[in-house]
Backbone as a ProteinNet text record, in pm:
[ID]
protein_1_A
[PRIMARY]
MSVGSRSGVNWMRLKLAPMALAQRANASGKLWVENLSVDQVLEMARSFWFAVVPIVAVALLLLNWLSPQRPYALTVRPLAPDLAALLSLALMPVVLMALSVTLQPSMVTRYAIVAVLAWAPLVAVAVARLEPRLQDACVAAVALVLVAVAQRAVTEKREYADLVRANTAAFEKAKMMNLPVVFLGLHAIYPVAGPERSARSLARDLDLPDSTIAALFPSEPMAPIRRKYRLDRDQARGHERIYGFPILAKQAELDTTSRFILLATDASLPGGYKSPQLFGRALFPRHRAVRIDSTLSLFERIR
[TERTIARY]
12534.9	12488.8	12554	12608.2	12677.3	12577.7	12631.4	12545.4	12483.8	12563.7	12512.3	12398.8	12414.1	12307.7	12182.5	12199.2	12081.1	12008.1	12081.7	12016.2	11946.1	12005.5	11941.3	11809.4	11806.8	11683.1	11577.3	11617.7	11521.6	11467.6	11553.2	11507.1	11407.8	11433.3	11340.5	11206	11207.7	11081.1	11003.4	11073.3	11006.6	10946.5	11015.9	10965.3	10842.9	10839.9	10728.2	10606.7	10626	10514.4	10400.9	10426.9	10315	10239.7	10313.6	10247.7	10152.2	10198.4	10112.6	9988.9	10006.8	9893.3	9796.5	9850.5	9762.9	9682.5	9746.8	9674.3	9564.4	9595.1	9492.5	9377.7	9406.3	9301.6	9210.7	9265	9185.1	9107.6	9130.6	9057.8	8911.2	8826	8682.2	8616.7	8504.8	8433.3	8493.5	8441.6	8484.7	8608.3	8714	8834	8810.1	8889.9	8869.7	8918.1	9005.4	9049	8955.2	8903.6	8809.8	8881.2	8804	8859.7	8913.1	9007.2	9069.8	8964.9	8977.5	8882	8955.6	8886.3	8943.7	8972.8	8885.1	8906.4	9035.4	9064	9187.2	9310	9304.4	9416.8	9436.1	9327.2	9336.8	9392.4	9351.3	9401.2	9551	9596.4	9739.9	9814.8	9758.9	9823.5	9835.6	9727.2	9730.8	9832.1	9844	9931.3	10078.2	10112.3	10252.8	10305.8	10222	10271.5	10243.4	10133.8	10097.5	10090.1	10179.9	10186.5	10270.2	10272	10338.3	10489	10552.3	10699.2	10748.9	10699.1	10751.1	10718.7	10603.6	10567.6	10662.4	10690.8	10782.5	10922.7	10966.3	11100.3	11114.8	11016.5	11020.4	11019.7	10939.1	10933.8	11069.8	11135.1	11266.9	11368.8	11362.1	11455.2	11436.4	11310.4	11283.7	11334.3	11312.8	11359.4	11511.4	11577	11723.2	11779.9	11718.6	11768.4	11746.4	11639.9	11611.8	11695.7	11750.6	11828.6	11975.7	12054.9	12198	12270.8	12376.6	12454.7	12520.9	12510.9	12570.2	12702.2	12800.9	12931.6	12926.8	12828.3	12822.5	12740.6	12671.6	12586.7	12671.9	12626.7	12697.1	12675	12774	12761.6	12691	12576.7	12496.8	12462.9	12478.3	12441.9	12301.6	12199.2	12061.7	12035.5	12108.6	12080.8	12177.8	12243.2	12333	12254.9	12317.2	12244.7	12173.5	12239.2	12174.7	12050.3	12055.5	11937.5	11827.1	11865.5	11766.3	11698.2	11774.6	11716.2	11608.2	11635.1	11533.4	11412.7	11437.6	11326.8	11235.9	11292.4	11211.6	11106.2	11127.2	11027.7	10894	10895.5	10769.8	10673.3	10723.4	10639.2	10568.4	10590	10526.8	10374.4	10305.8	10161.3	10123.7	10208.3	10181.3	10192.7	10290.1	10304.6	10179.4	10127.1	10005.3	9886	9880.2	9773.5	9784.1	9906.2	9925.9	9887.9	9925.2	9886.7	9735.3	9671	9525.5	9454.4	9512.9	9452.1	9483.6	9606.8	9650.9	9638	9645.2	9647.6	9533.6	9533.7	9427.5	9428	9316.9	9312.5	9421.6	9502	9617.5	9635	9536.1	9553	9525.8	9625.5	9621.3	9735.1	9706.7	9804.3	9933.8	9924.3	10046.6	10136.1	10079.4	10162.5	10257	10225.7	10308	10392	10408.2	10475.4	10618.9	10683.8	10822.6	10830.7	10718	10718.5	10758.1	10743.4	10783.6	10932.7	11013.3	11157.8	11194.4	11102	11133.2	11167.5	11112.2	11132.1	11253.6	11326.2	11448.1	11551.1	11573.9	11670.9	11630.9	11501.3	11456.7	11480.3	11447.1	11466.8	11615.1	11697.5	11841.1	11901.9	11866.3	11920	11871.7	11744.4	11689.6	11758.2	11778	11841.9	11989.6	12055	12197.3	12223.2	12127.3	12144.9	12105.9	12057	12022.5	12146.4	12136.5	12247.4	12254.2	12369.2	12387.9	12282.5	12242.9	12144.6	12010.5	11971.8	11846.3	11858.2	11977.1	11997.8	11980.7	12035.9	12017.7	11869.8	11798.7	11655.5	11580.3	11621	11557.7	11583.8	11707.4	11740.2	11657.3	11643.7	11564.2	11417.2	11366.4	11227.2	11204.7	11298.5	11286.2	11291.5	11380	11389.4	11258.4	11196.9	11068.5	10960.3	10960.4	10862	10881.7	11008.3	11037.2	10993.3	11018.3	10976.2	10823.8	10754.5	10607.7	10553.4	10613.7	10568.6	10593	10711.6	10742.4	10648.3	10620.6	10529.3	10390.2	10342.9	10210.8	10208.2	10317.3	10323	10319	10395.7	10396.8	10258.9	10194.2	10061	9959.9	9965.7	9871.7	9891.5	10018.2	10045.3	9999.5	10020	9976.5	9824	9756.5	9609.7	9556.2	9621.2	9576.8	9597.9	9712.5	9737.7	9634.2	9599.6	9496.2	9362	9330.9	9204.6	9201.3	9312.7	9317.5	9297.6	9361.3	9343.7	9198.6	9136.3	8996.4	8905	8928.8	8847.2	8866.4	8990.5	9016.7	8939.8	8940.7	8864.9	8715.2	8668.2	8525.5	8488.7	8577.2	8550.2	8542.2	8631.9	8625.8	8494.1	8448.5	8319.9	8204.2	8210.4	8102.1	8093.4	8208.1	8206.8	8128.1	8115.8	8041.3	7893.1	7841.5	7700.9	7676.2	7784.5	7774.8	7687.5	7712.4	7641.6	7745.6	7705.5	7799	7840.8	7972	8026.1	8075.2	8009.9	8035.5	8135.2	8242	8342.6	8323.9	8378.5	8369.5	8507.6	8545.9	8669.1	8784.7	8881	8995.4	9082.9	9098.5	9182.9	9124.3	8995.1	8931.6	8936.9	8910.6	8896.9	9030.1	9128.1	9253.3	9330.4	9358.4	9438.8	9366.2	9233.6	9156	9127.8	9069.6	9029.2	9125.9	9217.9	9310.7	9398.1	9457.4	9546.7	9480.9	9349.2	9281.3	9180	9203.3	9106.7	9086.4	8959.7	8921.8	8780.3	8737.8	8602.4	8497.2	8538.3	8442.9	8439.2	8518.9	8523.3	8389.5	8354.5	8230.8	8250.3	8373.2	8400.9	8354.7	8291.8	8243.7	8281	8317.2	8344.3	8224.9	8172.4	8051.6	8078.5	7995.9	8008.5	7887.6	7914.6	7807.4	7808.9	7692.7	7688.3	7708.2	7738.7	7759.4	7637.7	7518.8	7396.8	7384.5	7421.4	7413	7519.5	7640.2	7746.5	7706.7	7646.1	7601.3	7491.1	7402	7293.4	7344.7	7447.5	7503.8	7574.2	7640.7	7719.8	7679.7	7563.8	7507.7	7568.3	7621.4	7662.9	7799	7826.2	7951.1	8074.2	8068	8185.1	8220.1	8125.5	8151.2	8208.7	8241.6	8295.7	8421	8515.6	8632.1	8593.6	8489.2	8444.6	8386.4	8309.1	8254.6	8366.5	8469.5	8582	8652.4	8668.7	8736	8660	8528.6	8449	8447.8	8440.2	8443.4	8577.3	8685.1	8818.3	8835.5	8797.3	8811.7	8727.7	8606.5	8520.4	8578.8	8627.5	8683.8	8809.4	8889.4	9006.7	8965	8860.9	8813.8	8762.5	8692.6	8645.7	8762.4	8866.3	8983.5	9054.1	9065.2	9128.9	9048.6	8916.6	8834.1	8850.9	8855.7	8869.1	9003.8	9110.3	9245.1	9282.1	9250.8	9297.9	9187.9	9061.9	8952.8	8924.1	8983.5	8961.5	8973.6	8890	8784.5	8659.4	8578.5	8449	8357.1	8294.4	8213.3	8067.9	8006.6	7862.6	7797.9	7726.1	7659.8	7542.5	7513.1	7403.9	7273.2	7243.9	7118.9	7114.5	7228.3	7234.7	7206.6	7268.5	7244.9	7102.2	7042	6905.1	6806.2	6839.8	6752.3	6802.8	6913.2	6967.6	6893	6849.6	6766.7	6844.2	6968.9	7048.4	7195.1	7260.8	7404.7	7458.7	7590.6	7656.3	7741.6	7732.2	7818.1	7928.5	8054.8	8169.2	8222.2	8185.2	8227.7	8191.6	8285.9	8255.5	8184.8	8126.4	8061.9	8161.9	8286	8387.3	8425.1	8418.6	8458	8346.4	8224.2	8114.7	8129.1	8074.5	8093.3	8026.2	8078.9	8025.1	7877.6	7801.4	7657.2	7579.8	7650.9	7584.6	7659.2	7688.1	7774.8	7703.7	7615.3	7557	7503.8	7500.4	7447.2	7303.2	7225.1	7084.9	7075	7150.2	7149.9	7204.1	7313	7372.9	7276.8	7209	7114.2	6995.2	6941.2	6826.8	6863.7	6987.8	7031.3	7055.3	7105.6	7144.7	7050	6997.1	6915.1	6786.6	6694.4	6572.6	6481.3	6502.1	6419.8	6476.8	6585.5	6649	6642.9	6646.2	6657.3	6797.7	6866.6	7002.6	6998.7	7059.8	7066	7213	7256.4	7395.3	7421.6	7532	7581	7681.9	7772.7	7866.7	7910.2	8016.8	8058.7	8111.6	8143.7	8200	8105.7	8023.3	7936.6	7790.8	7720.6	7575.7	7508.7	7396.3	7319.8	7210.5	7205	7101.2	7003.7	6876.4	6771.8	6665.6	6627.2	6527.5	6389.5	6314.5	6184.3	6070.4	6099.9	5994.5	6052.6
11542.6	11558.3	11681.9	11667.5	11778.5	11879.3	11998.9	12103.7	12059.4	11990.3	11944.7	11845.4	11750	11650.6	11714.6	11813.4	11881.3	11957.6	12024.3	12098.1	12003.1	11884.2	11785.5	11737.4	11714.6	11672.6	11781.5	11906.3	12016.6	12031.8	12013.2	12021.8	11910.9	11789.5	11679.2	11708.1	11768.7	11804.5	11904.1	12000.7	12099.3	12033.9	11934.1	11865.7	11780.8	11724.8	11638.5	11717.3	11841.3	11920.7	11935.1	11970.3	11980.4	11848.6	11736.9	11606.5	11582.7	11614.5	11595.9	11683.9	11807.7	11899.5	11853.2	11801	11753.4	11631.4	11540.3	11423.1	11464.5	11560.7	11606.9	11673.4	11749.6	11818.3	11719.3	11601.8	11502.5	11410.6	11422.2	11338.1	11379.3	11279.8	11307.1	11231.1	11280.7	11214.2	11243.3	11178.8	11201.6	11118.1	11180.1	11108.3	11028.2	10921.5	10837.5	10907	11006.8	11084.9	11204.3	11220.6	11328.9	11464.3	11570.9	11706	11736.9	11830.2	11864.9	11907.2	11853.5	11883.8	11896.3	11952.3	11965.1	11827.3	11730.2	11595.4	11534.6	11558	11505.1	11567.5	11696.9	11765.7	11713.2	11695.8	11644.3	11502.5	11420.1	11283.2	11281.7	11366.5	11377.1	11423.5	11520.7	11572.3	11462.9	11385.5	11276.4	11169.6	11143.5	11035.5	11071.4	11198.3	11232.4	11341.8	11425.5	11535.4	11515.7	11449.3	11430	11282	11204.9	11061.7	11034.4	10908.5	10872.4	10897.5	10858.8	10868.3	11012.3	11107.9	11244.2	11304.5	11273.7	11328.8	11276.1	11145	11086.9	11142.5	11155.2	11207.5	11350.7	11434.6	11573.6	11579	11493.8	11491.2	11452.5	11352.4	11312	11423.4	11491.8	11602.5	11713.2	11747.1	11851.8	11812.9	11686.1	11640.6	11644.2	11605.3	11605.5	11745.9	11836.7	11972.7	12045.7	12008.7	12071	12012.6	11893.9	11829.1	11868.6	11849.3	11883.9	11805	11863.6	11797.3	11671.7	11564	11437.7	11416	11361.5	11340.7	11237.6	11145	11038.6	11078.9	11193.8	11233	11262.4	11213.3	11238.4	11381.3	11434.7	11568.7	11559.3	11621	11613.7	11754.5	11779.5	11910.4	11900.5	11944.3	11927.1	11995.3	12101.8	12176	12140.3	12025.9	11982.5	11966.9	11991.4	11986.4	11854.1	11741.6	11613.2	11594.2	11641.5	11632.2	11725.6	11844	11939.3	11886.3	11813.6	11757.5	11656.1	11572.2	11474.9	11543.7	11643	11713.7	11781.4	11822.5	11889	11796.9	11664.1	11570.5	11580.9	11641.7	11660.9	11750.8	11824.2	11914.5	11843.3	11711.9	11640.8	11653.8	11644.5	11668	11806.4	11907.4	12041.7	12043	11969.1	11957.9	11896.5	11792.1	11728.7	11823.4	11904.4	12004.9	12102.9	12148.1	12241.6	12178.4	12052.2	11982.9	11968.5	11942.5	11926.8	12054.9	12168.5	12297.8	12339.9	12314.9	12369.5	12272.9	12141.1	12046.3	11946	11859.7	11760.1	11708.7	11651	11596.3	11491.2	11507.7	11419.3	11379.4	11407.8	11382.6	11235.9	11152.8	11010.1	10981.8	10914.6	10897.3	10835.4	10735.1	10666.9	10756.6	10858.7	10949.9	11031.3	11041.4	11120.2	11033.3	10906.8	10813.1	10853.8	10927.7	10969.3	11064.6	11124	11213.4	11139	11006.5	10928.4	10946.9	10959.5	10975.3	11108.7	11203	11335.2	11328.6	11228.8	11225.5	11144.6	11087.1	11013.3	11099.9	11226.3	11309.1	11332.1	11357.5	11380	11256.4	11140.6	11016.4	10992.8	11014.8	10991.7	11082.7	11211	11305.7	11270.8	11234.4	11201	11079	10974.8	10853.1	10878.6	10960.5	10988.3	11056.7	11130.1	11202.5	11119.9	10997.1	10911.4	10843.2	10794.8	10718.3	10581.8	10516.7	10391.9	10285	10269	10164.7	10194.3	10321.6	10357.3	10344.7	10372.3	10351.2	10203.7	10115.8	9971.9	9933.8	9996.4	9968.2	10011.9	10126	10172.8	10076.8	10027.9	9931.1	9803.6	9757.6	9637.1	9659.7	9779.1	9809.4	9810.2	9870.9	9872.8	9731.2	9647.6	9509.3	9434.5	9457.3	9391.9	9437.9	9568.1	9620.3	9557.4	9547.4	9488.3	9341.8	9268.8	9128.7	9118.8	9206	9203.3	9237.4	9337.6	9375.4	9262.4	9200.3	9089.5	8972.2	8942.5	8832.9	8859.9	8984.7	9018.5	9006.6	9051.1	9042	8896.8	8811.3	8668.8	8607.4	8642.9	8589.9	8633.3	8760.7	8809.8	8739.6	8718.9	8650.7	8505.4	8440.8	8301.8	8292.3	8385.3	8383.3	8409.6	8500.9	8528.3	8406.2	8338.3	8217.4	8109.4	8095.7	7998.4	8034.9	8165.1	8210.1	8180.8	8205.7	8178.5	8030.1	7944.9	7799.7	7758.6	7815.6	7781.8	7831.6	7952.5	8005.9	7927	7881.2	7800.7	7669.2	7605.2	7480.8	7506.7	7617.5	7650.4	7677.8	7744.1	7774.3	7645.4	7550.9	7421.8	7350.7	7360.5	7299.4	7370.6	7504.7	7582.2	7557.8	7536.7	7516.3	7392.7	7297.6	7175.7	7203.8	7316.5	7352.3	7427.7	7466	7532.4	7658.2	7739	7865.1	7977.1	8102	8213.3	8217.5	8235.8	8242.3	8384.7	8454.4	8596.7	8616	8692.7	8728.5	8875.2	8911.6	9048.8	9113.1	9171.8	9248.4	9175.9	9255.6	9203	9112.8	9146.3	9064.9	8925.9	8910.8	8780.2	8699.3	8764.9	8689.7	8658.8	8748.9	8729.7	8604.5	8583.3	8465	8333	8335.2	8212.1	8181.8	8278.4	8255.3	8314.5	8398.2	8462.6	8367.4	8264	8175.2	8104.4	8082.1	8011.1	8100.5	8231.2	8324.6	8298	8303.8	8288.2	8339.8	8353.8	8402.5	8302.2	8177.6	8073.4	8055.3	8132.5	8118	8153.8	8080.6	8108.6	8219.3	8258	8358.6	8496.8	8569.5	8704.7	8795.1	8918.1	9016.8	9110.1	9127.8	9207.9	9354.8	9411.8	9551.8	9627.6	9716.3	9792.7	9936.7	9995.2	10137.1	10226.7	10352.8	10448.6	10458.4	10450.6	10464.8	10352.7	10231	10118.5	10130	10169.8	10187	10293.9	10402.4	10508.3	10458.8	10372.4	10319.7	10219.9	10143.4	10047.2	10116.9	10228.7	10300.1	10447.6	10480.6	10615.7	10724.7	10689.9	10794.6	10852.3	10971.1	11038.7	10965.1	10906.8	10830.7	10712.7	10669.2	10556.6	10599.9	10727.6	10777.9	10702	10668.4	10590.6	10455.4	10392.4	10262.6	10280.3	10386.2	10413.1	10432.7	10508.5	10531.2	10399.9	10314.7	10186.1	10101.7	10094.1	10012.8	10073.8	10206.3	10270.2	10247	10259.5	10241.1	10099.4	10000.3	9861	9833.7	9887.2	9866.9	9933.2	10055.5	10125.3	10054.5	10001.1	9925.6	9799.4	9731.4	9610.5	9642.6	9754.8	9793.9	9820.2	9885.3	9910.6	9781.5	9686.8	9559.4	9482.8	9483.6	9412.8	9475.5	9607.3	9674.9	9646.8	9640.1	9623.4	9476.5	9394.5	9256.4	9153.4	9197	9100.5	9021.2	9059.3	8994	9098.4	9088.6	8989.9	9021	8918.7	8940.5	8998.9	9112.3	9182.3	9138.3	9131.5	9103.2	9224.3	9301.5	9420.3	9379.2	9463.5	9434.9	9414.2	9499.7	9486.5	9354.8	9310.5	9184.1	9066	9065.9	8957.4	8959.2	9076.9	9088.3	9010.9	8992.4	8916.6	8775.2	8736.8	8601.5	8507.3	8394.5	8304.1	8242.8	8203.4	8141.2	8180.1	8212.5	8234.3	8204.9	8192.6	8157.7	8275.2	8306.2	8407.6	8336.8	8370.8	8313.9	8419	8404.8	8500.6	8444.9	8453.1	8417.5	8534.9	8509.4	8618.6	8729.2	8689.6	8788.7	8877.7	8825.3	8904	8992.3	8976.2	9062.8	9199.4	9304.5	9439.7	9455.1	9546.9	9572.6	9607.9	9549.5	9570.6	9468.3	9385.3	9286	9153.7	9113.8	9000.7	8865.3	8850.2	8720.4	8728.9	8617.1	8620.5	8670.9	8640.5	8683.8	8836.2	8896.4	9041.6	9107.9	9053.7	9107.9	9093.8	8980.5	8957.6	9050.9	9074.1	9165	9306.5	9345.7	9481	9497.3	9392.8	9405.2	9333.3	9219.6	9137	9095.3	9188.6	9156.9	9057.2	9033.9	8936.6	8794.9	8779.6	8649	8599	8467.4	8404	8345.5	8374.8	8326	8201.1	8094.3	7967.6	7928.8	7906	7867.2	7727	7713.8	7582.2	7534.8	7623.3	7600.1	7736.1	7740.6	7867	7968.4	7924	8012.8	8037.3	7940.6	7949.5	7966	8050.8	8070.1	8071.9	8003	7997.1	8101.7	8188.4	8289.3	8244.8	8230.4	8186.5	8296.2	8327.9	8432.4	8378.1	8449	8400.5	8485.5	8601.7	8685.3	8774.9
10448.3	10310.7	10250.6	10131.9	10067.8	10014.4	9980.9	9926.4	9795.1	9712.3	9583.3	9597.4	9692.3	9711	9767.1	9857.7	9911.8	9802.4	9715.9	9607.4	9511.9	9492.3	9405.4	9463.7	9595.5	9661.2	9651.2	9675.8	9666.9	9524.4	9424.6	9285.6	9253.6	9306.4	9284.3	9348.5	9467	9531.9	9448.2	9391	9305.8	9181.9	9127.9	9009.5	9042.1	9164.6	9202.7	9249.4	9292.3	9344.9	9244.3	9115.9	9020.3	9002.9	9008.5	8996	9112.8	9233.9	9351.2	9343.4	9301.8	9290.2	9182.2	9071	8962.5	9007.1	9080.9	9130.9	9226.8	9312.4	9406.9	9333.5	9226.6	9151.1	9080	9042.9	8971.6	9064.7	9195.3	9290.2	9291.7	9291.2	9291.1	9405.2	9449.2	9556.6	9692.3	9792.4	9931	9960.7	10009.2	10045.3	10173.7	10191.3	10309.4	10436	10422.9	10538.7	10554.3	10674	10698.9	10697.1	10674.8	10679.5	10819.9	10825.2	10952	11054.6	11175.1	11281.4	11414.3	11511.5	11645.6	11704.7	11680.2	11732.7	11678.5	11549.9	11493.1	11559.9	11581.7	11646.4	11788.6	11861.8	11998.2	11999.6	11903.2	11896.3	11868.8	11776.9	11750.9	11875.7	11946	12067.1	12173.2	12190.3	12288.2	12248.5	12119.8	12073	12078.7	12051.6	12031.9	12123.9	12180.1	12263.1	12410.7	12443	12584	12617.7	12556.1	12581.9	12707	12749.9	12875.1	12867.4	12756.8	12748.5	12761.4	12682.3	12699.7	12835	12890.1	13021.3	13129.3	13127.9	13226.3	13207.7	13080.8	13055	13105	13077.8	13124.6	13277.2	13339.2	13485.7	13545	13484.4	13533.4	13516	13403.3	13380.3	13483.5	13510.5	13608.5	13746.8	13783.7	13913.9	13922.8	13813.5	13814	13817.6	13740.3	13738.1	13870.1	13944	14072.6	14185	14164.7	14270.4	14258.6	14363.6	14358.7	14251	14196.2	14092.2	14148.6	14073.9	14118.1	14045.6	14111.1	14045.9	13934.4	13939.2	13839	13716.8	13722	13608.8	13485.7	13372.4	13247.6	13202.5	13132.8	13077.4	12942	12932.9	12810	12765.2	12638.2	12583.2	12524.5	12597.6	12549	12415.9	12384.6	12261.6	12149.5	12159.4	12053.3	11923.9	11808.5	11680.1	11654.2	11689.6	11662.9	11748.5	11873.9	11959.8	11911.3	11869.5	11818.8	11693.6	11609.3	11487.8	11521	11621.3	11661	11723.8	11808.8	11872.2	11770.4	11657.4	11554.9	11495.7	11509	11456.1	11529.3	11648.1	11721	11644.9	11545.9	11467.7	11352.7	11338	11226.6	11227.1	11342.7	11340.4	11287.5	11316.2	11264.7	11112.4	11059.1	10913.6	10852	10917.1	10865.5	10871.4	10975.7	10983.3	10867.3	10838.2	10727.5	10594.6	10574	10450.5	10440.8	10554.6	10554.4	10514.2	10549.2	10517	10373.9	10328.5	10200.5	10083.4	10109.4	9997.9	10004	10103.9	10118.4	10262	10309.8	10445	10464.8	10567.5	10589.7	10734.8	10819.6	10962.1	10995.2	10964.8	10996.1	11092.9	11200.9	11307.9	11258.2	11173.4	11130	11044.5	10983.6	10904.8	10993.6	11119.7	11211.9	11303.3	11268.5	11358.8	11387.5	11294.4	11320.7	11438.8	11478.1	11593.8	11721.8	11722.1	11839.6	11868.3	11761.2	11779.4	11843.2	11841.9	11896.6	12044.6	12113.9	12259.1	12298.6	12201	12233.9	12306.1	12264.1	12338.5	12483	12506.3	12643.8	12729.9	12675.1	12750.1	12774.9	12669.8	12684.6	12790.9	12787	12884.9	13024.8	13035.5	13166.9	13226.3	13143.6	13194.6	13224	13142	13162.6	13295.6	13347.3	13472.9	13596.1	13573.5	13685.9	13741.3	13863.6	13919.9	13850.7	13852.7	13776.6	13803.7	13928.9	13959.5	13891.9	13892.3	13825.6	13673.9	13620	13477.5	13441.6	13524.1	13501.2	13507.7	13601.4	13613.2	13486.6	13431.2	13307.2	13192.4	13182.1	13077.3	13094.5	13219.3	13244.5	13208.1	13240.6	13208.8	13058	12983.5	12837.5	12781.8	12837.8	12792	12814.6	12930.9	12958.6	12861.5	12831.9	12736.5	12598.6	12554.3	12424.2	12419	12527.7	12532.7	12524.5	12598.7	12597.7	12459	12394.2	12260.3	12161	12169.8	12079.5	12102.1	12228.9	12259.8	12204.9	12216.8	12164.7	12012.6	11946.6	11800.9	11754.8	11822.7	11787.3	11809.5	11919.9	11949.2	11844.4	11804.8	11704	11570.5	11530.6	11404.3	11409.6	11524.6	11538.1	11533.2	11601.6	11600	11460	11386.3	11249.9	11160	11176.7	11098.1	11129.7	11257.6	11295.6	11233.6	11231.7	11172.7	11022.9	10953	10809.7	10783.6	10862.7	10844.5	10867.5	10971.9	10999.7	10887.9	10838.7	10729.9	10600.7	10577.1	10457.4	10463.3	10579.9	10595.3	10580.3	10634.9	10622.2	10477	10403.5	10262.9	10180.7	10207.5	10137.4	10166.1	10289.1	10325.1	10256.4	10251.2	10190.3	10039.9	9973.7	9828.1	9788.2	9877.7	9847.6	9827.3	9878.1	9861.1	9731.6	9661.4	9531.2	9537	9641.4	9658	9669.7	9641.2	9664.9	9811.2	9834.4	9970.5	9993.8	10085.3	10106.9	10220.5	10191.8	10290.6	10329.8	10446.2	10494.4	10492.4	10381	10376.1	10309.5	10263.6	10190.8	10277.1	10406.3	10492.1	10513.3	10494.3	10510	10380.7	10266.8	10142	10075.1	10085.4	10011.3	10052.9	10182.2	10216.8	10194.4	10187.4	10171.8	10025.1	9954.8	9815.7	9714.9	9759.6	9667.6	9588.1	9650.9	9575.7	9457.8	9463.3	9354.2	9283.8	9285.9	9229	9079.7	9041.3	8901.2	8884.8	8760.3	8733.3	8779.9	8799	8841.9	8993.7	9065.4	9210.4	9272.8	9377.3	9451	9555	9579.1	9681.2	9635.7	9726.3	9699.5	9817	9786.9	9891.6	9901.3	10021.8	10041.3	10010.3	9921.4	9880.7	9935.5	10031.8	10094.7	10046.1	10016.7	9978.7	10099.9	10073.2	10182.3	10273.1	10214.2	10294.1	10397.3	10358.9	10452	10560.3	10521	10620.4	10722	10674.4	10765.1	10857	10805.5	10887.4	10991.6	10956.2	11050.4	11165.9	11136.1	11236.6	11234.7	11289.9	11271.3	11358.5	11475	11568.7	11530	11578.5	11545.4	11599.9	11721.8	11767.4	11678.4	11595.7	11505.6	11371.3	11358	11230.9	11186.8	11277.7	11232.8	11174.9	11231.1	11178.6	11039	11020	10886.6	10785.8	10824	10732.8	10699.5	10800.6	10778.5	10677.2	10691.7	10598.8	10459.1	10451.2	10319.1	10251	10327.3	10270.6	10219.2	10299.8	10258	10133.3	10129.8	10013.2	9889	9902.3	9786	9735.7	9826.3	9783.5	9709.6	9759.3	9692	9551.5	9537	9404.3	9310.7	9361.9	9279.9	9239.8	9333.3	9302.6	9197.6	9210.4	9111.3	8973.4	8968.5	8840	8774.5	8854.8	8799.7	8783.2	8885.3	8885.9	8863.1	8866.2	8852.1	8978.1	9088.4	9217	9327.9	9429.3	9451.1	9368.8	9345.1	9283.2	9389.5	9357.9	9457.2	9449.7	9565.7	9575.6	9640.1	9561.1	9613.8	9702.1	9798.3	9890.5	9815.7	9718.2	9641.9	9565	9516.1	9442.9	9535.4	9652.6	9747.8	9800.8	9806.4	9856.2	9769	9642.6	9551	9526.6	9589.9	9575.7	9668.8	9616.5	9696.5	9813.1	9787.6	9893.5	9875.2	9984.1	9983.6	10122.6	10131.9	10258.1	10304.1	10430.5	10491.4	10567.7	10534.8	10605.9	10702.6	10828.1	10930.8	11067.9	11160.3	11298.4	11365.7	11481.3	11554.7	11585.3	11619.9	11656.5	11538.7	11416.8	11300.3	11246.1	11296.5	11254.9	11321.4	11259.8	11316.3	11451.6	11531	11663.8	11660.9	11752.5	11755.6	11674.1	11597.5	11510.1	11521.6	11645.3	11668.7	11660.5	11564.6	11532.1	11390	11315.7	11179	11173.2	11276.2	11276.3	11285.4	11376.8	11389.3	11263	11212.7	11091.5	10974	10965.5	10856.3	10862.6	10981.9	10994.1	10953	10977.8	10943.2	10794.1	10728.2	10587.5	10491.3	10534.8	10445.1	10516	10536.9	10612.6	10542.2	10411.4	10338.1	10347.9	10422.2	10435.9	10579.7	10594.3	10725.4	10736.1	10846.7	10867.9	10954.3	10905.6	10977.6	10991.5	11113	11135.4	11081.3	11010.1	10972	11076.1	11112.5	11221.7	11274.8	11351.6	11413.8	11313	11190.2	11089.7	10972.5	10937.9	10820.4	10861.2	10786.3	10806.7	10670.3	10659.8	10535.8	10539.9	10437.9	10425.2	10317.2	10355.3	10262.1	10251.8	10129.8	10108.1	10139.8	10222.6	10265.3	10210.2	10148	10090.1	9984.3
[MASK]
+++++++++++++++++++++++++++++++++++++++++++++++++++++++++++++++++++++++++++++++++++++++++++++++++++++++++++++++++++++++++++++++++++++++++++++++++++++++++++++++++++++++++++++++++++++++++++++++++++++++++++++++++++++++++++++++++++++++++++++++++++++++++++++++++++++++++++++++++++++++++++++++++++++++++++++++

């Protein structure tokens, strides 16, 4: 990158800084990312600094450096500028910590994903110093890992497609009863009811208040689950305000509704409430939940 292009990038950053600060100043309410905590720092450390790959790479390097020099070992300059540049990415969690203290909470694991690249130099140097047969073994191991990851990704996509097809069929069946059909979250309602969204749609996305989310998941280890539900709900509210979809069904509103249908399998219900009856007692104690099939449940108000 030339000096002129670098100065242009730095000038653009300076121009964007006031905008970022102004947006942060206008933010109201509780952000979905929690304030910086020791647990967040430990989680980042476990994910990026004390993970299996860097530990194994460092161990291999130490073993190679302690052993006699081998004639087949490649000559590698560990402190070469390109390697140092990649290693510097390991500081990304520290950058997020600084942002969390000075600007806004930012300790989200995916924001630091580039830190994974920091260990590429260590792995490369470690493998380069192995004998050829062990290098081949490392390549084979990486190939097996890639195949396993690809297979898991394909399986997850296929299972999700099967779930969408099953939910779509269940929604068509539920519409015949001409009752509100309640979905749990944007990932459930969008692929099923999104293509035909309209003001007359029977599809509803469940809107839970903070108090109910806190009651469903009261313990501190459940804080990530609470954040997930709050985030999904806040996104749904934003989508309804901007796009008119999904239509939200507030808990208080459903509590006074005589009959409605819940579209959710036991597996898709939150942990600890893996049946319509348990879920209904927690959220709608004035209703009786009756299974229609494995995906649909009818909620009828009894008092």
